[in-house]
N, C-alpha and C positions, 0 to 999 in steps of 0.2 A: 316944117319938121314935126310940129304938134299934130298936124293932120295925118302924117305918115305913121306916127306912134299910135294914134287912136285907131287907124285902119289896121295896123298890125295886131293890136290887142283884140279887135273885133274878129279878125281872122282866127286868132288863137282860141277865142271863146267858141267860135263856130266849130272849129276842129274838135275841141273837147266835147262839145254837145253832140257832134256826130258820132264820136267814139262811144259815149255813154248810151246814145240811142241805139247804136248797133248792138252793144252788149245786152241792152234790155230786150232787143228783138230776138236774141238767140239764147233761150233758156238753157240752163244746165241739163245735161242728160239725167234721166231718172236713175237713181242707184238703189237697187234692191239689196239692203244690208243683210238679208238672211242668206241669199244665194251668192252675194258678192259680185254682182255683174251689173254693168251700166246698160241702159237702153240706147238704141240708135235711132236717130231722127229719120223719118220717112215722109213722103208726100201724102197729103190728105187723100183718102180714097184708094191708096195704092195697095191696101191689104185685102181687097176683095178678090174672090177667086175660089179655088178648091184646094183643100189641104188634107194631108194625112196626119192624124193626131194619135199620139201615144199618151195615155194617162195612167199613172200608177198610183194606187191607193194602198197604204200600209196601215194595218190596225194592230192592236194588241188585244188578244182574246183571253178572257179569264176562264180557264178550263180546269178539269179535275187534276190535271198535271201541273197547274199553276199558270202564270202569265205566259202566253205564247204569241210570237209575232206571226201575223197572217195577212193576207191581202191578195191583190191580183192586178192585172194590167188589162186595160181596155184599149182596143184599136178602133178608131172611128174615121169615117169620111165626113169632113166638114165642108159645107158649101156656104160661102159668105158673100153677102150683097151689101154694097154701100148705100148710104142715104144721101140724096142730093142736098137736102135741107140741113143735115147734120153730118158733116164730113168726118167727125170723130167717132161716129157710131156705125155699127154694122149689124145686120140681121143674119143669124146663122141657123142652119139645120145640122143636126148631128145624127148620123146613122152608124150604129154599132156594127163593125165588121168581124171582130173576133174578141174573145176573152180568154185570158190565161189566169188560172188560179194557182197561187203558191201552195206548196205542200205544207200542211199544218199538223204538227205532232204526229207525223207518220201517216197522215190521211191525205190522199190526193183526190181532188174533185174536178170533174170535167163536165162542162155544159154541152148539151147536144147542139148540132147544127140547127135543128128546128127551133131551139130556144133562141139562139143568136139571131136568126132571121126573123123571129117573131117580136123582138123588142121594138116598140114603136119609135119612130123618128122623133127626136127632141128638138125644140127650138129655144133660142136664147138671143141675147144681145151682147155684142162685144164693144167695149169702150177703149179707144186708143188715144193717148196723147201723142200725136205724131211728132211734135217738136222734141219731146223728151224721151220717147220710147217706152212709156209706161203702158202696160197691158192689163186690162181687167175684163174677164169674161164673167158675166152675171150668172147667178145660180140657175141651173137647169136640172131636169129630172129624168131619170131612167125608170120606167115602170116595167117590172117583170111579173107577169101574171096578175096585174092589178089594173082594174078598170073602173071608170065612173067614180073616181075619188078626187076630191079637191086637193090641190097641192098642199094646203095647210092642215088638212084633216089627218088624224092619226089612222094607222092601219087598224081595221076592226079586230077585236079580240076573238070574235066568233069565227072560227076557222071554216065554217060552212057558209060564210057570208057570200052573197052574189058578187061582191067586189073582187073576189079571187076566182080565176077561171083557168081552164086548161089551155095555156098559151101555146104549147107545142103539139097539141091535138094528139096526144098519145094515150088518152084514156085515164090518165092519172091527174090528180089536182095540181094546180100551179105549173111550175116548170120542173122537169126531171133533171137531177144532177146525179151522175154516176160516180161512185166512190170506189177507191181501191187502196190497198195497203193495210192500214190498221183495221179497217172494216170494208169488206166488199159488199156493195149493194146499191140501192137507189134511195135518194131522199127527194121529197117533193116540196118545193119552197115557193114563196112569193116575196117580193121585196120592192122597195123604192130607194133609189139612190139620189141624193141631192148633191150636185157637183158644182164647184166654182173654181176658177183659175185666175191667178195673178202672176205677173212676171214682167219680162222685158222683151221688146221687139229687137231683133238682131239684124233686121233687114226686111225687104219685102217678101222674102221666101222662108224666113226662119224666126220662130219665137219660142220661148220656153220659160218655165218658172215653177211655182208651187201649186199643188192641187189640194183642195179641201173637199172631202167626201164624207157625207153622212149617210149611213146605211141603216135602213129600217126593214127588218125582215121577219118572217115567221115560217116555221116548219109545219106544213100541212099534213104530212104523213111520211112514211118511209117503209122500205121493204123489210127492215129489222128494227127492233126497239133500240138497238145500240146507236142508231142515227137520229133518234128523236130529240136528243139533248140540244138545247139552244144556248151556246156560250155567249155571254155578254161581250160586246166589242166596243173598244174606245179607240180614238185616233192615236197613232203611234206618237210617243213623246218627242221624237226627233222630226220636226216638220219637213226636213229635206228628204225624208223617206217617201213622201207622197209628192210626186212631181209630174210634169207634163212637158211635151215637146211636140211641135208641129212643123211640117215642111210643106212647101207648095208642090202640088202635082198638077198634071194637065187638067184643064177645065172640064173636059168630057170624061175624066177618069171615074172609076167606080171603086168598089171594095177590093178588086183584084190589085189595083195600084197601091192601096194601103198595105195589103199583105206583102206585096213585093218590096215596099219600103222597109217593112219589118225584117223580111228574110235577107235583104241585101245589107242590112245594118245602116241604111240611111236614117232609120229611126233606131238609134243605138240601144244596146242593152243597158249601158251605164248612163246615169244622168249627166248632162253636159255642164254641170257646175259643181 
């Protein structure tokens, strides 16, 4: 009888140990308390491939009319490659496919196709906790009409600096932005955007979260003095106004597939959280 009791207790201890071990092996999903969404577990390496990315950045500009909300949306083609030695890390390239600028205080600004096509491809690293669904895209940079500048160096104050160049090859300095509404004309700008994304994985084909975008720019000239004013911009006080979402597309897809995802509402107008 004693041997049977000891054996029963041993089995009970083993069962408890197995349950505790199983619980320890299955971490809780990552919960982003700003967007209020949990991550979803995925297999290591399963997030490599090609994705259509929508990234919205909302700022608050200090204008002569007072604080004004402004910003825009960037649509990009993301190509992601896994690392055999680091299954939680991926190498990415980002190609800008289109940009939409929000109307600001009655002024609409449109980037030329030559400007969009001239933005150099960016590279960055994505870190994913596959067990919990946490998503962290490391900071990367978009350079508009800026060349031969270290990522940590400030933009030159000298507007004739060789760092600034005619990116859209139209004979004007920097990149040409066409304006309408409050003022009709052209403004010639250069800028650097520093972008990072955090959020949650929702499966092998979908992730979303918050965007952090720092914009450094300078006006190099304009067709009218009314467009020479440079309003100070700061991030919007509501962090959920700057967000991103990406969906998987075919591995051999290009920017046409990204635009199709936008136009079909596969990349929705409203944020998914």
